[in-house]
N, C-alpha and C positions, 0 to 999 in steps of 0.2 A: 394387512390388518393386524394390530397388536392388542393383546389382552393383558391388562394390568390388574393385578389383584392386590388390594390393600386390605387385609383382613382386620386391621385395627379399627377401620372406620366403616367398612362395608363388606359383609361376608360374600356378596355376589361379585362376580367379575365385572370390571368396567371395560367396555370396548372403546378403543380409540382408533380413529382412522389414520392409517399410515400415509404421511404426506407423499405425494407423487415426486416431490423434489428429492426426497431421500432415495427413492428408486432410481431417479434420473442420474444422481451422482454415481451410484454403483454402476449403472449401465455405461455411463460416459467413461469411467475408469476402465471397465472391461473392454470397451471398444478400442482402446489404445494399446491393448496387449498384443493384438495381431500385428500392427506395424512394428512393434519392438521385436517380436519374434522374427518377422520378415527381415529386419535389419540384421539380426543374428544369423539367420539362415544363409545370408549372402557371405558370411564368414565361416561357413561350415568346414571348408577345406583347411583353413588356417587352424581352426580348433582341432581338427584331426591331426594336423602336423604337430601341434603343441603336445597332444596326448602321446604321440609316438616318440617325440624328442624327450619329453619328460621321463617316459619309461626307460629309454636308452640311458639317460643320465643317472637316474636313481638306482637302477639295478647295478650300476658300476660304482656306486658309493658316493655319488654327488647328492646334494640336498636341495630342497626348495624352501624359500622364505616367502611370506605373503604379508601384505599390509594394506590398510585403508583406514579411513576416518568414519566414525559414526556407523551408519548402516553398512558401509563398505568394510568396516572393521569386523562386523559380524560375518560378512561374506568371506573375508579372509580366514577367519577361524573355522567356518564351515568347510572351506576347501581343505585346510590342513588336517581337519578331523577325518575327512574322507580317506586321506592317504595314510595317516598313522593308524586309524581304525580300519574301517572298510567301507566301500561304496555299496556294493550289492553282495558279491560273493566273498567268502573267506579267502584270504591270501596273506602273505607276510606283511608286516608293517614297514613303512618307508619313512625316511627322515623328512619331516615337514614342520616348519616353525611359523606360527602366526605372531608377528611382532606386536600387534596391539594387545595381545592377551597377557603379556608380562607387565602387569600394572605397576610393579615396583620399579622396573626399569623405565617405563614410560614417564612416571611421575618424577623419578630422580633425575633423569636426563632433561625433562622439561624444566625442572626447577634450576638445574645447574647450567644448562646450555640453551634453553628456550625450546618452544614447542616445534619449531621448524627442524630440530635435530633429533626428535624422539625416535625416528626410524633409521635415519642415516647412521647414528651412533651404534645402534644394534646391528645394522648391516655390516658396518666396519668390523664389529667383533665376531659375527657369526659366519659371514659369507666368505667363500673361497673361489678361486678360478674354476670355471666349469659349472658352478652352481646356478640356480635360476631364482630370480626375484619376480614374483607376480604382484603387481600393484593394481588396486581397484579404486576407481574414482568416478563418481557420477558426473562431476563437472570437469575433471581433468586439470584443475588449477591449483591443487593443494601444494603449497611450498614444501611441506615435510615429505611428500612423496617424490617431488622433483629432486630434493636433496638425497633421498634414499636411492633413486636411480643413478645419480652421479656417483655415490659411494660404491654402488654395486659395479659400475663400469670401471672404477679405479681398481677394484679387486679382480677384474677379469671375468665377472659373472655376466650372465645374460638377463636382460630385463624385458618382461612381457607386461603389457598393460591392458586392462579392461576398463574402458572409459565410456563417457557419454558422447554426445555429438562431436564430430570432428569438423575443422581442426581444433586441437587443444594442446596446451603445453606438454602434458604428460605423454600423450600419444607421440609427440615429436621427440621426447627425451628417451622413449623406450626403443629397444631394438625392433620389436614388433608390437602392434596394437590392434585390438578389436574394438571398434567404436560403435555404439548404439545410438542411432539418430532419433532420440525421443527425449521426453522430460525425465527428471531425476528418479522419480518413483518407478517408472516403467523401465528405466535403465537398470536399476538395481534388481528388478524382477528378471530381466533378461540375463543379467550377470549370474544369477543363481542357476538359470537354465544352462548357461555356458559352463559353469563349474561342474554341474552334473554330467553334461556331455563330455567335457574334458576328462573327468574321472572315469567315465565309461570307456572312452578310447584308451586311456592309460591302462585300465585293467585288462582290456582285450590284448593290448600289446604285451603286457607282463605275462599273460597266460600263453601267448604265442612263443615268447622267449623261453618260458618254462618247458614247453613241449619240444622246442628245438635244442634243449639242453644248455642254453646260455646262462641260466641261473639255477 
């Protein structure tokens, strides 16, 4: 039940019945979160492997780049912010670049070379052999991400992908992929969980390396 107060016309609260359809929409959405998480749970070992490998590379001077479009671009920025800043506990900063965040580069490259090249061109400039490129795509079909994967491979970098349902082109173009078998909105929600789990594993590995005197 919702209470609407319009004091310009009526000083007393006006009570409106909340449509059941509105509640049903919310419940339907929440009901699909479970399958998305279950799909991600089946990839828990791969996520742990990624966290360990990312830690090994970044503590030895390598870096990670991340990219995606739309909501996936926001997820890419979230991921790199956790590494340059912190996830939970304080630790040193690590080199991580979110390619969608450089709006001047994105718009200049898009204007000069076309939108399909906005990430590939940045990858060619930033990435080096041994680095990691993480690509996020709910549909796995984005031409600019496929071009970025190709550019990363040419430079000798490793490509990981977080995508929606498989099979899809981006999963096929990546060295390794975690695919969430659900719709786009729940895929992106699962990707955020994956990012937090990946960063948690990364931090645990970094702390272990510190105790072992490796960093």
